[in-house]
N, C-alpha and C positions, 0 to 999 in steps of 0.2 A: 383032165378031160381032153379027148382028142378032137382036133379040128381038121376037116378035110378041105384042102386048098385045091380048087378046081380050075379048069381052063377058063371058065367064065369069069371067075374072080380075078385072074391074072389079066384077062382082056380088059376088064373094068379098070384095073389099076393103070394099065397102059393108056387107056382113053383119057384118064384123069391126069396124065402126065407124071405119074409116080414112077420112080426108078428103083424103088426098094420094096421088098415084101418081107414083112416080119413073121417069123415062124417060131412057134413054141417047140419045146423039146419033144412033145408027143404028137405034134401035128404031122399029117400025111399029105404030101404033094402028089397029085395024080400024074401019071406019065404025060398026059396031054398038057397039063399045067407046066410040067418041067420043060417040055418042048417050047412053049410060049415064053417061058422065063429066059431060055437060051436065045430064042429068036429076037426078043426085045431087049436083050442084055440087061435084064432086071437083076439087081443084086439081092441075094438072100441074106437077111440079117436075123440072127437068133434073138428071140425075145429076151433071153437072159443077158445078152450083151447090152441091149438097149436099157434094161433095168439097171445094170451096173453103171452105165454112163449117167443116167438120170440121178441115181443115188449119189454119185460122186459130185455132180454139178449142184445138187441141192444144198451142199454145204457152203456154196458161194452165193452170197446175197445178190439180188438184182442190183442193188445200189453199188456194189463193188465192181460190177461189170460194165455198167452204163453210167457215164458221167456227164454227158451233154444233154441238157434239158431245154426245151422251148416252152414258154408259158404265155398264155394270153387270156383275155377276159373281155366282157362288155362292162358297161358302167356299174352294173349291180355287183360285179365280182372284183372291182378295183381294190378294195381294202384287203380282201382275202388273197388276191394275187400278190400284193406286196408282202403279206404275212408269209405265204409259202415261198416266195422268192428269197426272203430273208433266211428262212429255215434251210432251204437248199444251199444257199451260199455258205452258210455256217458249216454245212456238211461237206463243203469243198466241191460242190457241183459247179459246172460251167453253165450258167443260166442265161438264156437269151429271152428277153422280154419284147414281145411284138405288140404290146399295148392291150387295151387302151391305157392312156397315161393320166386320166383324170376321171371325174364322175359325171361328166357331161354325157347326155344321152347319145348312144351309138348303136350300131347294128352288129349283133353277135356273129352272123355268118362271115363277116370280114375277118374277124380274128380267129374263128374256127378254121377257115381256109388257110390263113397264114401259118398257123401251128401245124395243120395237117400236111402242108407242102414241105415244111422243113423235116418232118418225120419221114415223109415219103422219100425225099431225096437224100436221106441219111445224114443231113447236116446236124440233126439232133437224134439222140438215142431213143428218147420218148418225149411225149408232150403232156402238158396240163392245161385244161380249159376250165374257166369258171364263169357261170352266169347265175341267174336267179335260182333255177331249179336243177340245172345240170342236164336237162333234156334237150333243149333246142341246139345247143352247141354240139352235142353228140350226134344229133341227126345230121347237122351240116357237115361235120368232119367226116362222118362215115360215107358221104357221097364221093370222097376221094379214094381211088383204088388203092388197096393195100392198107387202109387205115382200119383199126379196130378200136374205136373210142368207146369207153365203158363209163356210164354214169354210176358212180359208187356212192352208197349212202350209209355204209358202216364198214367195219374192218372185214367182216366176212365177205361182203360183195367185192371189196378191193382184192382180197386174197384170191377169191374165185376168178376174178377178171384176169389176174396175172397167171395163176396156176393152170386154169382150164382153158382160157381163151387167148392167152398170150397178147392181151390188150396192149396197145402201144400209146394210147392217149387216155389219161385219167381225167374224167369230167366230174366237176363238183358243183352242187347248188349252194350258193352263198346264203340265200335266204331260206333254204330248207334245213340247214344244219348249223349247229353251234361251232365255235372255233375249236373247242377241245375235240369234238368228233372229227372235224376236218383234219386236224393234225394227226389224229390216230389213224385215219384213212390213209393219209400220205405215208405214214410209217409202215403200215401194212403193205401198201403198194411197193414201197422201196425194198422191203425185206422178203418178198415172195418171188420165186422163180417159176418159169413155165414148166409144167410137168411132162410135156412130150407124150410119147406113147399113144394111147387111145385118143387123147386130146388133139394130137397132131392130125390124126386121121379125120377127125371132125372138122378141124380147120381147113384141111385140104378140100373138103366138100363145100365149105363156105367159099373158098377161093374159086372153085369150079363154078358155083352159082354166079359169083361176081364176074368171072370171065365170060360166061355164057350170055350175060346181059349187055355186053359191050361190043 
């Protein structure tokens, strides 16, 4: 199916800060669009090339590319945090534990922020947060620019969070799930890569929303 790439579409790409336009083998770029592509120095990338890159990268697991993990929890997630830290350490990850370090009552936003900051400044490749339901820590972490914290409740949601959303913080509800499910969620997260392509286009729109609000 042919797709017509117009001047308006190129202008929208430029406004969003995109420097690449993906073009299929049968797509048609209008003369006006070509002028804008030259004017804004936008690179044309053939969809077939992108697909080849994605296919080649998909053979490399998320876990093999990212080895630094930061993990945090509130008092309800303390035991699960220790369990996941042990699993990750056995898998040869470099784990940074920002607390909490006991089961005394504490406030989840403190630990959500600590994890989010380390992911944002790239001192960790990804983060893990645990609280009772997995909801409040995700809300708190997602207030930090550039963070995509995903509350996952089964293997499918974990894979989707990674493949479709390029989530960089996994959030788990310690009181909502059993240990076996939690371990399977972690494994799905670690072995799934970001799909790129159309998913990146959608993430770019999320980033634009984020930037426009600040």
